[in-house]
C-alpha positions in Angstrom: 0.0 0.0 0.0 1.4 3.4 -1.0 0.7 6.4 1.2 1.2 9.8 -0.2 3.8 12.1 1.4 2.4 14.8 3.7 3.5 18.3 2.8 5.9 19.9 5.2 3.5 23.0 5.5 0.7 20.7 6.7 2.9 19.3 9.4 4.4 22.5 10.6 1.4 24.9 10.1 -0.6 26.7 12.8 -3.8 24.9 12.0 -5.3 23.2 15.0 -7.8 20.4 15.2 -10.8 20.2 17.5 -10.2 20.7 21.2 -10.0 17.4 23.2 -13.1 18.4 25.1 -15.2 18.6 21.9 -13.9 15.2 20.7 -14.5 13.7 24.1 -18.1 15.0 24.2 -18.8 13.5 20.8 -17.3 10.1 21.7 -19.3 10.1 25.0 -22.5 10.9 23.1 -21.9 8.1 20.6 -21.2 5.6 23.4 -24.4 6.6 25.2 -26.4 6.1 22.0 -24.9 2.6 21.6 -25.6 1.8 25.3 -29.3 2.7 24.7 -29.4 0.8 21.4 -28.1 -2.4 22.8 -29.8 -2.3 26.2 -31.1 -5.7 27.1 -28.7 -7.4 24.6 -25.3 -8.9 25.1 -23.9 -6.3 22.7 -21.9 -3.4 23.9 -20.9 -1.5 20.7 -21.6 -1.3 17.0 -18.5 -3.4 16.2 -20.1 -6.4 17.9 -23.2 -6.4 15.6 -23.7 -9.2 13.2 -25.6 -9.1 9.9 -29.0 -9.6 11.6 -28.4 -6.6 13.9 -27.2 -4.4 11.1 -30.3 -5.2 9.1 -32.5 -4.5 12.1 -30.7 -1.3 13.3 -29.7 0.2 9.9 -33.0 0.3 8.1 -33.0 2.4 4.9 -35.9 4.7 4.1 -37.9 3.8 1.1 -36.7 5.3 -2.1 -33.1 5.7 -0.8 
């Protein structure tokens, strides 16, 4: 697998990413949503879903 070289300016620039607090809040919200979704099941997170759970949880709207 080839990975393109990152430009020096991107590595040394002043641009900053999201603050840790913002990322932490988003992760905690996602974990809470998964906790509610899988309440009463042995599953703890999306990664543990099998095909049956994916079909049940990830329903597409008609016409999509």
